[in-house]
N, CA, C and O atoms as a Tinker XYZ file with bonds, in Angstrom:
   512  protein
     1  N      0.874000  -13.716000   28.419000    73     2
     2  CA     2.322000  -13.835000   28.522000    64     1     3
     3  C      2.986000  -13.059000   27.398000    63     2     4     5
     4  O      2.322000  -12.666000   26.439000    81     3
     5  N      4.298000  -12.834000   27.506000    73     3     6
     6  CA     5.027000  -12.019000   26.529000    64     5     7
     7  C      5.017000  -12.620000   25.131000    63     6     8     9
     8  O      4.938000  -11.886000   24.145000    81     7
     9  N      5.095000  -13.933000   25.032000    73     7    10
    10  CA     5.112000  -14.575000   23.714000    64     9    11
    11  C      3.821000  -14.285000   22.944000    63    10    12    13
    12  O      3.861000  -13.981000   21.752000    81    11
    13  N      2.696000  -14.380000   23.617000    73    11    14
    14  CA     1.405000  -14.085000   22.995000    64    13    15
    15  C      1.322000  -12.611000   22.598000    63    14    16    17
    16  O      0.839000  -12.279000   21.515000    81    15
    17  N      1.793000  -11.737000   23.475000    73    15    18
    18  CA     1.785000  -10.304000   23.203000    64    17    19
    19  C      2.657000   -9.983000   21.987000    63    18    20    21
    20  O      2.231000   -9.239000   21.102000    81    19
    21  N      3.861000  -10.531000   21.936000    73    19    22
    22  CA     4.768000  -10.262000   20.816000    64    21    23
    23  C      4.211000  -10.817000   19.511000    63    22    24    25
    24  O      4.366000  -10.189000   18.464000    81    23
    25  N      3.565000  -11.979000   19.552000    73    23    26
    26  CA     2.957000  -12.553000   18.347000    64    25    27
    27  C      1.827000  -11.641000   17.859000    63    26    28    29
    28  O      1.686000  -11.415000   16.657000    81    27
    29  N      1.028000  -11.120000   18.786000    73    27    30
    30  CA    -0.064000  -10.211000   18.415000    64    29    31
    31  C      0.496000   -8.920000   17.815000    63    30    32    33
    32  O     -0.045000   -8.413000   16.831000    81    31
    33  N      1.569000   -8.384000   18.394000    73    31    34
    34  CA     2.200000   -7.179000   17.846000    64    33    35
    35  C      2.730000   -7.449000   16.442000    63    34    36    37
    36  O      2.540000   -6.632000   15.542000    81    35
    37  N      3.389000   -8.581000   16.249000    73    35    38
    38  CA     3.935000   -8.957000   14.953000    64    37    39
    39  C      2.821000   -9.082000   13.914000    63    38    40    41
    40  O      2.962000   -8.583000   12.797000    81    39
    41  N      1.717000   -9.741000   14.269000    73    39    42
    42  CA     0.584000   -9.887000   13.359000    64    41    43
    43  C     -0.014000   -8.531000   12.989000    63    42    44    45
    44  O     -0.337000   -8.282000   11.827000    81    43
    45  N     -0.158000   -7.665000   13.978000    73    43    46
    46  CA    -0.723000   -6.336000   13.743000    64    45    47
    47  C      0.141000   -5.540000   12.772000    63    46    48    49
    48  O     -0.374000   -4.969000   11.811000    81    47
    49  N      1.445000   -5.499000   13.013000    73    47    50
    50  CA     2.344000   -4.737000   12.139000    64    49    51
    51  C      2.361000   -5.339000   10.739000    63    50    52    53
    52  O      2.386000   -4.607000    9.750000    81    51
    53  N      2.348000   -6.656000   10.649000    73    51    54
    54  CA     2.301000   -7.315000    9.348000    64    53    55
    55  C      1.042000   -6.949000    8.568000    63    54    56    57
    56  O      1.094000   -6.731000    7.358000    81    55
    57  N     -0.090000   -6.883000    9.269000    73    55    58
    58  CA    -1.362000   -6.569000    8.609000    64    57    59
    59  C     -1.417000   -5.115000    8.141000    63    58    60    61
    60  O     -1.883000   -4.846000    7.034000    81    59
    61  N     -0.947000   -4.170000    8.966000    73    59    62
    62  CA    -0.990000   -2.770000    8.506000    64    61    63
    63  C      0.045000   -2.525000    7.411000    63    62    64    65
    64  O     -0.172000   -1.695000    6.529000    81    63
    65  N      1.162000   -3.238000    7.463000    73    63    66
    66  CA     2.168000   -3.118000    6.398000    64    65    67
    67  C      1.596000   -3.615000    5.069000    63    66    68    69
    68  O      1.793000   -2.987000    4.029000    81    67
    69  N      0.893000   -4.738000    5.110000    73    67    70
    70  CA     0.262000   -5.291000    3.899000    64    69    71
    71  C     -0.828000   -4.350000    3.385000    63    70    72    73
    72  O     -0.939000   -4.136000    2.178000    81    71
    73  N     -1.636000   -3.785000    4.294000    73    71    74
    74  CA    -2.682000   -2.838000    3.907000    64    73    75
    75  C     -2.094000   -1.600000    3.246000    63    74    76    77
    76  O     -2.630000   -1.101000    2.256000    81    75
    77  N     -0.983000   -1.104000    3.800000    73    75    78
    78  CA    -0.333000    0.089000    3.248000    64    77    79
    79  C      0.103000   -0.151000    1.806000    63    78    80    81
    80  O     -0.074000    0.712000    0.946000    81    79
    81  N      0.669000   -1.319000    1.549000    73    79    82
    82  CA     1.120000   -1.647000    0.197000    64    81    83
    83  C     -0.067000   -1.875000   -0.744000    63    82    84    85
    84  O     -0.044000   -1.428000   -1.891000    81    83
    85  N     -1.082000   -2.556000   -0.270000    73    83    86
    86  CA    -2.257000   -2.854000   -1.087000    64    85    87
    87  C     -2.982000   -1.584000   -1.517000    63    86    88    89
    88  O     -3.336000   -1.433000   -2.686000    81    87
    89  N     -3.203000   -0.675000   -0.574000    73    87    90
    90  CA    -3.980000    0.534000   -0.844000    64    89    91
    91  C     -3.124000    1.765000   -1.121000    63    90    92    93
    92  O     -3.655000    2.857000   -1.321000    81    91
    93  N     -1.795000    1.594000   -1.134000    73    91    94
    94  CA    -0.849000    2.686000   -1.413000    64    93    95
    95  C     -1.095000    3.888000   -0.500000    63    94    96    97
    96  O     -1.228000    5.024000   -0.955000    81    95
    97  N     -1.151000    3.598000    0.801000    73    95    98
    98  CA    -1.315000    4.623000    1.827000    64    97    99
    99  C     -0.191000    4.482000    2.841000    63    98   100   101
   100  O      0.473000    3.448000    2.913000    81    99
   101  N      0.007000    5.512000    3.604000    73    99   102
   102  CA     1.018000    5.477000    4.656000    64   101   103
   103  C      0.339000    5.352000    6.012000    63   102   104   105
   104  O     -0.632000    6.051000    6.299000    81   103
   105  N      0.854000    4.467000    6.829000    73   103   106
   106  CA     0.444000    4.370000    8.227000    64   105   107
   107  C      1.606000    4.874000    9.055000    63   106   108   109
   108  O      2.762000    4.563000    8.772000    81   107
   109  N      1.303000    5.641000   10.064000    73   107   110
   110  CA     2.329000    6.077000   11.006000    64   109   111
   111  C      2.041000    5.365000   12.315000    63   110   112   113
   112  O      1.034000    5.624000   12.974000    81   111
   113  N      2.927000    4.481000   12.675000    73   111   114
   114  CA     2.812000    3.713000   13.910000    64   113   115
   115  C      3.831000    4.279000   14.889000    63   114   116   117
   116  O      5.031000    4.268000   14.616000    81   115
   117  N      3.364000    4.764000   16.009000    73   115   118
   118  CA     4.254000    5.328000   17.020000    64   117   119
   119  C      4.572000    4.235000   18.030000    63   118   120   121
   120  O      3.679000    3.682000   18.672000    81   119
   121  N      5.859000    3.934000   18.157000    73   119   122
   122  CA     6.319000    2.934000   19.116000    64   121   123
   123  C      7.401000    3.569000   19.966000    63   122   124   125
   124  O      8.272000    4.267000   19.448000    81   123
   125  N      7.354000    3.337000   21.232000    73   123   126
   126  CA     8.320000    3.956000   22.138000    64   125   127
   127  C      9.520000    3.045000   22.358000    63   126   128   129
   128  O      9.382000    1.823000   22.428000    81   127
   129  N     10.704000    3.655000   22.467000    73   127   130
   130  CA    11.907000    2.844000   22.715000    64   129   131
   131  C     11.995000    2.444000   24.183000    63   130   132   133
   132  O     11.390000    3.058000   25.062000    81   131
   133  N     12.768000    1.398000   24.409000    73   131   134
   134  CA    13.106000    1.052000   25.792000    64   133   135
   135  C     13.955000    2.179000   26.358000    63   134   136   137
   136  O     14.578000    2.925000   25.603000    81   135
   137  N     13.983000    2.306000   27.646000    73   135   138
   138  CA    14.822000    3.322000   28.286000    64   137   139
   139  C     16.282000    2.992000   28.012000    63   138   140   141
   140  O     16.724000    1.861000   28.217000    81   139
   141  N     17.029000    4.000000   27.544000    73   139   142
   142  CA    18.427000    3.779000   27.199000    64   141   143
   143  C     19.166000    5.110000   27.218000    63   142   144   145
   144  O     18.567000    6.159000   26.986000    81   143
   145  N     20.438000    5.069000   27.489000    73   143   146
   146  CA    21.256000    6.281000   27.483000    64   145   147
   147  C     22.091000    6.403000   26.220000    63   146   148   149
   148  O     22.921000    7.306000   26.113000    81   147
   149  N     21.882000    5.502000   25.256000    73   147   150
   150  CA    22.639000    5.555000   24.017000    64   149   151
   151  C     21.730000    5.985000   22.878000    63   150   152   153
   152  O     20.508000    6.013000   23.024000    81   151
   153  N     22.332000    6.320000   21.740000    73   151   154
   154  CA    21.554000    6.750000   20.572000    64   153   155
   155  C     20.595000    5.650000   20.129000    63   154   156   157
   156  O     20.913000    4.465000   20.225000    81   155
   157  N     19.437000    6.043000   19.651000    73   155   158
   158  CA    18.394000    5.109000   19.235000    64   157   159
   159  C     18.881000    4.196000   18.122000    63   158   160   161
   160  O     19.531000    4.631000   17.172000    81   159
   161  N     18.551000    2.925000   18.264000    73   159   162
   162  CA    18.741000    1.930000   17.210000    64   161   163
   163  C     17.414000    1.221000   17.024000    63   162   164   165
   164  O     16.601000    1.182000   17.947000    81   163
   165  N     17.180000    0.656000   15.839000    73   163   166
   166  CA    15.883000    0.042000   15.550000    64   165   167
   167  C     15.504000   -1.045000   16.550000    63   166   168   169
   168  O     14.321000   -1.214000   16.844000    81   167
   169  N     16.468000   -1.779000   17.074000    73   167   170
   170  CA    16.180000   -2.842000   18.039000    64   169   171
   171  C     15.768000   -2.315000   19.409000    63   170   172   173
   172  O     15.373000   -3.094000   20.277000    81   171
   173  N     15.854000   -1.008000   19.611000    73   171   174
   174  CA    15.499000   -0.412000   20.903000    64   173   175
   175  C     13.993000   -0.248000   21.099000    63   174   176   177
   176  O     13.551000    0.096000   22.196000    81   175
   177  N     13.199000   -0.489000   20.055000    73   175   178
   178  CA    11.745000   -0.335000   20.181000    64   177   179
   179  C     11.224000   -1.393000   21.146000    63   178   180   181
   180  O     11.550000   -2.575000   21.035000    81   179
   181  N     10.420000   -0.948000   22.078000    73   179   182
   182  CA     9.849000   -1.842000   23.069000    64   181   183
   183  C      8.834000   -2.764000   22.411000    63   182   184   185
   184  O      8.002000   -2.316000   21.621000    81   183
   185  N      8.899000   -4.048000   22.733000    73   183   186
   186  CA     7.956000   -5.015000   22.180000    64   185   187
   187  C      8.621000   -5.934000   21.180000    63   186   188   189
   188  O      9.830000   -6.161000   21.229000    81   187
   189  N      7.813000   -6.462000   20.268000    73   187   190
   190  CA     8.279000   -7.407000   19.269000    64   189   191
   191  C      9.299000   -6.763000   18.328000    63   190   192   193
   192  O      9.131000   -5.609000   17.933000    81   191
   193  N     10.344000   -7.492000   17.970000    73   191   194
   194  CA    11.330000   -7.003000   17.007000    64   193   195
   195  C     10.695000   -6.796000   15.638000    63   194   196   197
   196  O     11.212000   -6.028000   14.826000    81   195
   197  N      9.580000   -7.472000   15.373000    73   195   198
   198  CA     8.897000   -7.318000   14.092000    64   197   199
   199  C      8.295000   -5.935000   13.902000    63   198   200   201
   200  O      7.940000   -5.570000   12.781000    81   199
   201  N      8.173000   -5.162000   14.968000    73   199   202
   202  CA     7.659000   -3.797000   14.832000    64   201   203
   203  C      8.549000   -3.017000   13.869000    63   202   204   205
   204  O      8.032000   -2.277000   13.032000    81   203
   205  N      9.858000   -3.157000   13.961000    73   203   206
   206  CA    10.749000   -2.472000   13.024000    64   205   207
   207  C     11.160000   -3.356000   11.858000    63   206   208   209
   208  O     11.552000   -2.836000   10.814000    81   207
   209  N     11.085000   -4.667000   11.998000    73   207   210
   210  CA    11.477000   -5.568000   10.904000    64   209   211
   211  C     10.497000   -5.541000    9.741000    63   210   212   213
   212  O     10.922000   -5.622000    8.588000    81   211
   213  N      9.206000   -5.430000   10.005000    73   211   214
   214  CA     8.185000   -5.553000    8.965000    64   213   215
   215  C      7.809000   -4.237000    8.292000    63   214   216   217
   216  O      7.024000   -4.238000    7.344000    81   215
   217  N      8.340000   -3.138000    8.753000    73   215   218
   218  CA     7.991000   -1.844000    8.162000    64   217   219
   219  C      9.068000   -1.400000    7.167000    63   218   220   221
   220  O     10.182000   -1.925000    7.166000    81   219
   221  N      8.719000   -0.427000    6.322000    73   219   222
   222  CA     9.650000    0.047000    5.309000    64   221   223
   223  C     10.525000    1.198000    5.787000    63   222   224   225
   224  O     11.666000    1.337000    5.347000    81   223
   225  N      9.997000    2.019000    6.682000    73   223   226
   226  CA    10.757000    3.176000    7.165000    64   225   227
   227  C     10.648000    3.235000    8.684000    63   226   228   229
   228  O      9.567000    3.079000    9.251000    81   227
   229  N     11.787000    3.463000    9.331000    73   227   230
   230  CA    11.820000    3.676000   10.778000    64   229   231
   231  C     12.465000    5.035000   11.007000    63   230   232   233
   232  O     13.530000    5.334000   10.467000    81   231
   233  N     11.801000    5.854000   11.817000    73   231   234
   234  CA    12.332000    7.171000   12.164000    64   233   235
   235  C     12.308000    7.335000   13.677000    63   234   236   237
   236  O     11.467000    6.761000   14.369000    81   235
   237  N     13.239000    8.122000   14.168000    73   235   238
   238  CA    13.202000    8.489000   15.583000    64   237   239
   239  C     13.130000   10.008000   15.675000    63   238   240   241
   240  O     13.644000   10.722000   14.814000    81   239
   241  N     12.494000   10.483000   16.718000    73   239   242
   242  CA    12.314000   11.919000   16.956000    64   241   243
   243  C     12.762000   12.177000   18.373000    63   242   244   245
   244  O     12.258000   11.561000   19.312000    81   243
   245  N     13.710000   13.086000   18.534000    73   243   246
   246  CA    14.290000   13.267000   19.856000    64   245   247
   247  C     14.752000   14.700000   20.057000    63   246   248   249
   248  O     14.958000   15.451000   19.104000    81   247
   249  N     14.908000   15.056000   21.325000    73   247   250
   250  CA    15.483000   16.340000   21.702000    64   249   251
   251  C     16.970000   16.104000   21.976000    63   250   252   253
   252  O     17.313000   15.278000   22.823000    81   251
   253  N     17.856000   16.814000   21.274000    73   251   254
   254  CA    19.289000   16.602000   21.511000    64   253   255
   255  C     19.692000   17.032000   22.923000    63   254   256   257
   256  O     19.230000   18.056000   23.426000    81   255
   257  N     20.547000   16.247000   23.545000    73   255   258
   258  CA    20.991000   16.542000   24.909000    64   257   259
   259  C     21.861000   17.795000   24.981000    63   258   260   261
   260  O     21.790000   18.550000   25.950000    81   259
   261  N     22.680000   18.012000   23.955000    73   259   262
   262  CA    23.688000   19.070000   24.031000    64   261   263
   263  C     23.259000   20.383000   23.380000    63   262   264   265
   264  O     24.099000   21.263000   23.194000    81   263
   265  N     21.987000   20.546000   23.027000    73   263   266
   266  CA    21.531000   21.746000   22.346000    64   265   267
   267  C     21.300000   22.890000   23.333000    63   266   268   269
   268  O     20.789000   22.693000   24.435000    81   267
   269  N     21.692000   24.092000   22.902000    73   267   270
   270  CA    21.430000   25.285000   23.709000    64   269   271
   271  C     20.018000   25.809000   23.473000    63   270   272   273
   272  O     19.512000   26.616000   24.253000    81   271
   273  N     19.380000   25.347000   22.389000    73   271   274
   274  CA    18.035000   25.773000   22.022000    64   273   275
   275  C     17.039000   24.711000   22.486000    63   274   276   277
   276  O     17.024000   23.601000   21.955000    81   275
   277  N     16.201000   25.048000   23.482000    73   275   278
   278  CA    15.230000   24.088000   24.022000    64   277   279
   279  C     14.200000   23.630000   23.003000    63   278   280   281
   280  O     13.564000   22.595000   23.199000    81   279
   281  N     14.021000   24.378000   21.920000    73   279   282
   282  CA    13.027000   24.005000   20.921000    64   281   283
   283  C     13.588000   23.050000   19.860000    63   282   284   285
   284  O     12.825000   22.506000   19.061000    81   283
   285  N     14.894000   22.842000   19.842000    73   283   286
   286  CA    15.516000   22.011000   18.805000    64   285   287
   287  C     15.172000   20.539000   18.968000    63   286   288   289
   288  O     15.168000   20.004000   20.077000    81   287
   289  N     14.885000   19.896000   17.842000    73   287   290
   290  CA    14.608000   18.464000   17.796000    64   289   291
   291  C     15.341000   17.870000   16.595000    63   290   292   293
   292  O     15.750000   18.594000   15.687000    81   291
   293  N     15.503000   16.554000   16.599000    73   291   294
   294  CA    16.148000   15.849000   15.497000    64   293   295
   295  C     15.238000   14.700000   15.058000    63   294   296   297
   296  O     14.834000   13.873000   15.875000    81   295
   297  N     14.919000   14.656000   13.760000    73   295   298
   298  CA    14.193000   13.546000   13.159000    64   297   299
   299  C     15.229000   12.737000   12.379000    63   298   300   301
   300  O     15.855000   13.249000   11.452000    81   299
   301  N     15.404000   11.478000   12.760000    73   299   302
   302  CA    16.421000   10.632000   12.144000    64   301   303
   303  C     15.758000    9.457000   11.443000    63   302   304   305
   304  O     14.931000    8.761000   12.032000    81   303
   305  N     16.121000    9.238000   10.190000    73   303   306
   306  CA    15.664000    8.065000    9.450000    64   305   307
   307  C     16.706000    6.978000    9.683000    63   306   308   309
   308  O     17.855000    7.111000    9.261000    81   307
   309  N     16.300000    5.894000   10.362000    73   307   310
   310  CA    17.238000    4.820000   10.713000    64   309   311
   311  C     17.048000    3.566000    9.867000    63   310   312   313
   312  O     17.858000    2.641000    9.929000    81   311
   313  N     15.966000    3.536000    9.071000    73   311   314
   314  CA    15.723000    2.428000    8.144000    64   313   315
   315  C     14.904000    2.985000    6.998000    63   314   316   317
   316  O     13.946000    3.728000    7.215000    81   315
   317  N     15.284000    2.621000    5.759000    73   315   318
   318  CA    14.564000    3.139000    4.610000    64   317   319
   319  C     14.639000    2.134000    3.465000    63   318   320   321
   320  O     15.608000    2.113000    2.707000    81   319
   321  N     13.616000    1.310000    3.348000    73   319   322
   322  CA    13.555000    0.331000    2.258000    64   321   323
   323  C     13.153000    0.960000    0.939000    63   322   324   325
   324  O     13.356000    0.353000   -0.113000    81   323
   325  N     12.586000    2.162000    0.962000    73   323   326
   326  CA    12.107000    2.788000   -0.269000    64   325   327
   327  C     13.246000    3.328000   -1.122000    63   326   328   329
   328  O     13.272000    3.099000   -2.331000    81   327
   329  N     14.189000    4.044000   -0.510000    73   327   330
   330  CA    15.300000    4.631000   -1.266000    64   329   331
   331  C     16.663000    4.227000   -0.719000    63   330   332   333
   332  O     17.676000    4.393000   -1.399000    81   331
   333  N     16.698000    3.705000    0.487000    73   331   334
   334  CA    17.968000    3.351000    1.105000    64   333   335
   335  C     18.672000    4.518000    1.773000    63   334   336   337
   336  O     19.688000    4.320000    2.439000    81   335
   337  N     18.156000    5.731000    1.611000    73   335   338
   338  CA    18.802000    6.906000    2.177000    64   337   339
   339  C     18.466000    7.043000    3.661000    63   338   340   341
   340  O     17.305000    6.953000    4.060000    81   339
   341  N     19.491000    7.260000    4.456000    73   339   342
   342  CA    19.339000    7.495000    5.895000    64   341   343
   343  C     19.838000    8.903000    6.180000    63   342   344   345
   344  O     20.605000    9.456000    5.392000    81   343
   345  N     19.418000    9.490000    7.287000    73   343   346
   346  CA    19.915000   10.819000    7.627000    64   345   347
   347  C     19.110000   11.468000    8.720000    63   346   348   349
   348  O     18.225000   10.866000    9.329000    81   347
   349  N     19.452000   12.733000    8.948000    73   347   350
   350  CA    18.823000   13.510000   10.016000    64   349   351
   351  C     18.290000   14.825000    9.458000    63   350   352   353
   352  O     18.806000   15.370000    8.482000    81   351
   353  N     17.231000   15.318000   10.119000    73   351   354
   354  CA    16.665000   16.619000    9.806000    64   353   355
   355  C     16.517000   17.371000   11.115000    63   354   356   357
   356  O     15.951000   16.853000   12.077000    81   355
   357  N     17.027000   18.594000   11.149000    73   355   358
   358  CA    16.858000   19.428000   12.338000    64   357   359
   359  C     15.504000   20.115000   12.258000    63   358   360   361
   360  O     15.172000   20.740000   11.251000    81   359
   361  N     14.731000   19.993000   13.321000    73   359   362
   362  CA    13.405000   20.593000   13.412000    64   361   363
   363  C     13.315000   21.400000   14.698000    63   362   364   365
   364  O     14.220000   21.373000   15.532000    81   363
   365  N     12.206000   22.118000   14.843000    73   363   366
   366  CA    11.988000   22.918000   16.043000    64   365   367
   367  C     10.557000   22.706000   16.526000    63   366   368   369
   368  O      9.631000   22.597000   15.721000    81   367
   369  N     10.384000   22.648000   17.846000    73   367   370
   370  CA     9.094000   22.384000   18.462000    64   369   371
   371  C      8.693000   23.555000   19.347000    63   370   372   373
   372  O      9.498000   24.061000   20.129000    81   371
   373  N      7.438000   23.982000   19.216000    73   371   374
   374  CA     6.900000   25.037000   20.057000    64   373   375
   375  C      5.983000   24.432000   21.101000    63   374   376   377
   376  O      4.970000   23.819000   20.764000    81   375
   377  N      6.330000   24.600000   22.351000    73   375   378
   378  CA     5.482000   24.122000   23.444000    64   377   379
   379  C      4.137000   24.844000   23.421000    63   378   380   381
   380  O      3.102000   24.249000   23.719000    81   379
   381  N      4.157000   26.120000   23.068000    73   379   382
   382  CA     2.939000   26.930000   23.063000    64   381   383
   383  C      1.954000   26.490000   21.979000    63   382   384   385
   384  O      0.775000   26.280000   22.262000    81   383
   385  N      2.431000   26.351000   20.742000    73   383   386
   386  CA     1.532000   26.011000   19.635000    64   385   387
   387  C      1.445000   24.510000   19.370000    63   386   388   389
   388  O      0.555000   24.056000   18.652000    81   387
   389  N      2.371000   23.737000   19.950000    73   387   390
   390  CA     2.458000   22.279000   19.743000    64   389   391
   391  C      2.788000   21.939000   18.284000    63   390   392   393
   392  O      2.466000   20.848000   17.812000    81   391
   393  N      3.421000   22.861000   17.583000    73   391   394
   394  CA     3.807000   22.639000   16.192000    64   393   395
   395  C      5.281000   22.272000   16.087000    63   394   396   397
   396  O      6.115000   22.691000   16.890000    81   395
   397  N      5.563000   21.478000   15.071000    73   395   398
   398  CA     6.931000   21.121000   14.716000    64   397   399
   399  C      7.196000   21.753000   13.357000    63   398   400   401
   400  O      6.438000   21.539000   12.411000    81   399
   401  N      8.274000   22.533000   13.258000    73   399   402
   402  CA     8.561000   23.258000   12.016000    64   401   403
   403  C     10.026000   23.088000   11.627000    63   402   404   405
   404  O     10.827000   22.526000   12.374000    81   403
   405  N     10.353000   23.589000   10.436000    73   403   406
   406  CA    11.723000   23.544000    9.937000    64   405   407
   407  C     12.515000   24.759000   10.352000    63   406   408   409
   408  O     12.200000   25.418000   11.343000    81   407
   409  N     13.561000   25.052000    9.572000    73   407   410
   410  CA    14.491000   26.134000    9.896000    64   409   411
   411  C     13.871000   27.522000    9.970000    63   410   412   413
   412  O     14.426000   28.414000   10.612000    81   411
   413  N     12.707000   27.716000    9.310000    73   411   414
   414  CA    12.105000   29.048000    9.343000    64   413   415
   415  C     11.562000   29.403000   10.726000    63   414   416   417
   416  O     11.326000   30.576000   11.017000    81   415
   417  N     11.366000   28.410000   11.566000    73   415   418
   418  CA    10.832000   28.598000   12.923000    64   417   419
   419  C      9.530000   29.401000   12.932000    63   418   420   421
   420  O      9.252000   30.126000   13.888000    81   419
   421  N      8.735000   29.271000   11.870000    73   419   422
   422  CA     7.455000   29.972000   11.786000    64   421   423
   423  C      6.377000   29.083000   12.389000    63   422   424   425
   424  O      5.803000   28.236000   11.704000    81   423
   425  N      6.108000   29.278000   13.663000    73   423   426
   426  CA     5.136000   28.457000   14.379000    64   425   427
   427  C      3.693000   28.931000   14.171000    63   426   428   429
   428  O      2.762000   28.275000   14.638000    81   427
   429  N      3.494000   30.048000   13.485000    73   427   430
   430  CA     2.155000   30.620000   13.323000    64   429   431
   431  C      1.659000   30.605000   11.885000    63   430   432   433
   432  O      0.701000   31.310000   11.568000    81   431
   433  N      2.273000   29.835000   11.015000    73   431   434
   434  CA     1.896000   29.788000    9.601000    64   433   435
   435  C      0.482000   29.228000    9.451000    63   434   436   437
   436  O      0.142000   28.205000   10.046000    81   435
   437  N     -0.351000   29.923000    8.636000    73   435   438
   438  CA    -1.708000   29.464000    8.360000    64   437   439
   439  C     -1.697000   28.578000    7.130000    63   438   440   441
   440  O     -1.195000   28.980000    6.081000    81   439
   441  N     -2.247000   27.370000    7.247000    73   439   442
   442  CA    -2.346000   26.465000    6.113000    64   441   443
   443  C     -3.765000   26.400000    5.570000    63   442   444   445
   444  O     -3.982000   25.846000    4.493000    81   443
   445  N     -4.739000   26.954000    6.292000    73   443   446
   446  CA    -6.132000   26.904000    5.873000    64   445   447
   447  C     -6.782000   28.269000    6.063000    63   446   448   449
   448  O     -6.401000   29.040000    6.944000    81   447
   449  N     -7.772000   28.551000    5.216000    73   447   450
   450  CA    -8.545000   29.777000    5.374000    64   449   451
   451  C     -9.266000   29.715000    6.714000    63   450   452   453
   452  O     -9.643000   28.640000    7.180000    81   451
   453  N     -9.450000   30.862000    7.316000    73   451   454
   454  CA   -10.072000   30.935000    8.633000    64   453   455
   455  C    -11.424000   30.227000    8.656000    63   454   456   457
   456  O    -12.276000   30.468000    7.801000    81   455
   457  N    -11.611000   29.353000    9.642000    73   455   458
   458  CA   -12.850000   28.606000    9.876000    64   457   459
   459  C    -13.239000   27.653000    8.743000    63   458   460   461
   460  O    -14.402000   27.262000    8.642000    81   459
   461  N    -12.286000   27.276000    7.897000    73   459   462
   462  CA   -12.550000   26.306000    6.822000    64   461   463
   463  C    -11.374000   25.342000    6.746000    63   462   464   465
   464  O    -10.359000   25.530000    7.417000    81   463
   465  N    -11.519000   24.323000    5.935000    73   463   466
   466  CA   -10.402000   23.428000    5.662000    64   465   467
   467  C     -9.923000   23.605000    4.226000    63   466   468   469
   468  O     -9.306000   22.707000    3.654000    81   467
   469  N    -10.215000   24.785000    3.639000    73   467   470
   470  CA    -9.736000   25.079000    2.296000    64   469   471
   471  C     -8.316000   25.629000    2.405000    63   470   472   473
   472  O     -8.065000   26.531000    3.204000    81   471
   473  N     -7.376000   25.092000    1.603000    73   471   474
   474  CA    -5.998000   25.580000    1.667000    64   473   475
   475  C     -5.900000   27.060000    1.313000    63   474   476   477
   476  O     -6.655000   27.567000    0.483000    81   475
   477  N     -4.970000   27.734000    1.951000    73   475   478
   478  CA    -4.696000   29.130000    1.646000    64   477   479
   479  C     -3.804000   29.149000    0.406000    63   478   480   481
   480  O     -2.745000   28.522000    0.401000    81   479
   481  N     -4.217000   29.857000   -0.640000    73   479   482
   482  CA    -3.508000   29.846000   -1.916000    64   481   483
   483  C     -2.115000   30.460000   -1.847000    63   482   484   485
   484  O     -1.210000   29.991000   -2.537000    81   483
   485  N     -1.916000   31.499000   -1.032000    73   483   486
   486  CA    -0.635000   32.195000   -1.055000    64   485   487
   487  C      0.482000   31.440000   -0.343000    63   486   488   489
   488  O      1.641000   31.845000   -0.430000    81   487
   489  N      0.168000   30.361000    0.355000    73   487   490
   490  CA     1.189000   29.599000    1.064000    64   489   491
   491  C      1.471000   28.283000    0.355000    63   490   492   493
   492  O      0.584000   27.687000   -0.255000    81   491
   493  N      2.692000   27.851000    0.443000    73   491   494
   494  CA     3.061000   26.543000   -0.081000    64   493   495
   495  C      2.631000   25.489000    0.933000    63   494   496   497
   496  O      3.019000   25.557000    2.099000    81   495
   497  N      1.848000   24.532000    0.506000    73   495   498
   498  CA     1.409000   23.454000    1.383000    64   497   499
   499  C      2.559000   22.450000    1.500000    63   498   500   501
   500  O      3.071000   21.986000    0.481000    81   499
   501  N      2.969000   22.110000    2.707000    73   499   502
   502  CA     4.091000   21.168000    2.847000    64   501   503
   503  C      3.677000   19.755000    2.470000    63   502   504   505
   504  O      2.510000   19.385000    2.603000    81   503
   505  N      4.623000   18.980000    2.007000    73   503   506
   506  CA     4.452000   17.553000    1.752000    64   505   507
   507  C      3.432000   17.245000    0.669000    63   506   508   509
   508  O      2.698000   16.263000    0.778000    81   507
   509  N      3.372000   18.074000   -0.384000    73   507   510
   510  CA     2.486000   17.766000   -1.523000    64   509   511
   511  C      2.912000   16.483000   -2.180000    63   510   512
   512  O      2.294000   16.054000   -3.154000    81   511
């Protein structure tokens, strides 16, 4: 039944949230919103309300309806317990490469030496 499912979801989110704080790691939990024609709000996540209540940061990723550029996307921070700052970032998505990039629209940037996982020295590694 739904009550059991929501309790299990709440317990799961609580446990990964506690683990993240204990081990100082980030978990990215992808949760889909209910179908809606309005802008995303934290309560729109399908399932237990604790999915967004127990986490520190909630973000939404969407394709704007009114954009002339099919590759344009918006990443919105809708909850932020770490700094309190909310906002949006314009990003771009390539269907061909499956990459999400910033304003440079460089979908072919190499982050690793060919056939290795060693970083390429001449490039700035994002999110250091």
